[in-house]
Structure formats: C-alpha cells, structure tokens
C-alpha positions in Angstrom: -143.7 136.9 -1.3 -144.6 134.2 -4.5 -146.9 131.8 -4.3 -145.8 128.6 -3.2 -145.8 125.4 -5.4 -146.1 122.2 -3.8 -143.9 119.4 -3.8 -145.6 117.4 -6.3 -145.8 120.2 -8.7 -141.9 121.1 -8.6 -139.9 120.2 -11.8 -136.5 119.6 -10.3 -132.8 120.0 -12.1 -131.5 117.9 -9.3 -133.4 115.9 -6.0 -131.2 114.8 -2.9 -132.9 113.2 0.0 -131.1 112.2 3.1 -133.0 109.7 6.1 -132.6 111.3 9.6 -132.1 109.5 12.1 -133.6 110.3 15.7 -131.4 112.2 17.9 -130.3 115.8 17.7 -126.8 114.7 17.3 -127.7 114.6 13.4 -128.0 118.4 13.1 -124.4 118.6 12.6 -124.1 115.0 10.1 -127.1 116.8 7.8 -125.3 120.0 8.2 -122.0 118.3 6.7 -123.7 117.0 3.8 -125.6 119.8 2.8 -122.7 122.1 3.1 -120.6 119.5 0.9 -123.7 118.9 -1.6 -124.0 122.8 -2.1 -120.6 123.8 -2.4 -121.2 125.5 -6.0 -122.9 128.7 -4.2 -121.6 131.5 -2.7 -121.0 131.4 1.2 -123.9 133.8 1.6 -126.4 132.0 0.5 -125.2 128.7 1.5 -125.6 130.5 5.1 -129.1 131.1 5.0 -129.5 127.6 3.4 -128.2 125.9 6.0 -129.6 127.8 8.6 -133.1 127.2 6.9 -132.3 123.4 6.9 -130.7 123.7 11.0 -133.9 125.5 12.2 -136.6 122.9 9.7 -134.5 119.8 10.9 -134.4 120.8 14.7 -138.4 121.6 14.7 -138.9 118.3 13.2 -136.6 116.4 15.8 -138.0 118.1 18.6 -141.9 118.7 17.6 -142.4 116.2 14.9 -142.4 111.6 14.7 -139.9 109.4 12.4 -139.5 108.8 10.1 -137.5 111.6 9.1 -136.4 113.0 5.7 -134.6 115.9 4.5 -134.8 116.8 0.5 -133.1 119.4 -1.8 -134.2 120.3 -4.6 -132.8 122.8 -7.5 -134.9 124.1 -10.2 -134.7 126.8 -12.5 -133.3 129.8 -9.9 -134.3 127.9 -7.0 -133.7 125.7 -4.6 -135.4 123.7 -2.1 -135.4 122.7 1.0 -137.9 120.3 2.9 -137.8 118.0 6.0 -140.1 115.3 6.7 -142.1 113.6 9.3 -144.7 111.9 10.0 -146.3 113.9 13.0 -149.2 115.7 12.3 -149.2 118.6 13.9 -148.8 121.4 12.0 -145.9 123.6 12.3 -146.7 126.9 13.7 -145.1 129.9 14.8 -145.0 130.5 18.6 -143.8 133.4 20.4 -140.0 133.8 21.3 -139.1 133.0 24.8 -136.0 131.4 26.5 -136.4 128.1 24.9 -137.2 128.9 21.6 -139.7 130.3 19.2 -137.6 132.0 16.3 -137.1 129.2 14.0 -140.0 130.2 11.6 -139.4 133.5 11.9 -135.9 132.8 11.1 -137.1 130.8 7.9 -139.7 133.8 7.3 -136.9 136.2 7.1 -134.6 134.0 4.7 -136.8 132.1 2.6 -138.1 133.3 -0.7 -141.7 131.6 0.2 -142.3 128.5 3.2 -144.9 126.3 3.7 -145.7 122.8 4.8 -147.8 120.0 3.3 -150.0 117.8 5.5 -150.3 113.9 3.9 -151.8 110.8 5.0 -149.0 109.9 6.7 -147.6 112.9 8.0 -146.4 116.7 7.0 -143.4 118.7 4.9 -142.2 121.5 5.5 -140.1 122.7 3.3 -138.7 126.8 2.3 -136.9 127.8 -1.0 -134.7 130.7 -1.8 -134.2 132.1 -4.8 -130.3 131.7 -6.4 -130.6 132.4 -9.9 -127.5 133.5 -10.5 -125.5 132.8 -7.4 -123.1 129.8 -8.9 -119.4 130.8 -7.9 -118.9 129.8 -11.6 -120.8 132.3 -13.1 -123.6 130.2 -14.5 -127.0 130.6 -13.0 -127.5 127.9 -10.1 -129.5 125.5 -12.7 -127.7 122.9 -12.9 -128.3 119.1 -11.2 -126.3 118.2 -8.3 -123.0 116.7 -8.5 -124.3 113.0 -9.4 -125.3 111.8 -6.6 -128.4 110.6 -5.3 -130.6 109.9 -1.9 -128.4 108.9 1.3 
C-alpha cells in the first residue's frame, strides 16, 4: 500500500465540496451528487467510489458530530474522497456484527490508501482510488471537474 498523502499536501486538479446535514437521508443526496460529478468514470470505478463515500459518510453520520462535509479531490491519476466531522474519536475498525462493523474493511479492500487526519475542530477520514487511465474518453482522469464549485 502506498504512503498516504495528507490533505494539505495534495495538489488537486479539481476539488468539489458538499456540506452534509445531520440525517441518514443525506446519504442518497450525496450519492446522487457524486454520481453526477464523476459521470466520466467507468461504472466499476464509480461504484467503488460511491461505496467508499457511502461508508465514510454513514460512519460520520452515525458516530461523528456536525458540521460535516464531503469532498472529492482529483489529482493526477487519483481520486480522493474525504469526509469531515467535528468529532474527536478516531475512526477505528470494529468486529463485524449484525449491526455493522464492515465499513472500514470495505474501504480498505477498495481503496489504494485510506486514513484519517485529526485537527483542532475534528477529523477528516479519507480514501483514495487509482483512476489513472479510467476516463471513458480514453484520456487520463487528470481533468478537473466540470466547472462546478462547492455545493
């Protein structure tokens, strides 16, 4: 596994951010947002991305505290999903049970790298995918997003 790059050291080609409310219903809105913004990715890569985003955000909604924000960062050959919340408890894998415990294991299986950063006002949990050469047009996925900003 690659050495993770802290958020403040990522040189993104494109960044999108979306503020997230305090309801599990937000998961569907965020999935739709990400699907629309990442429509140039092949379906398999998009599905991995949506799975990682869904798991990271559901953990933040269940165990973190508001405010919350989701970011998609593109840089050369990489797509990074970040989820912020203001909770101070680290994201830690737990044994699978009937009520959960599989999310971070799924993240580890899909991601090239994943981790978390703690700061004074909370934490960022992130996961990164290798998307080099995955653009449907045949170009690399080094392009910025389609001109949109934060949501």
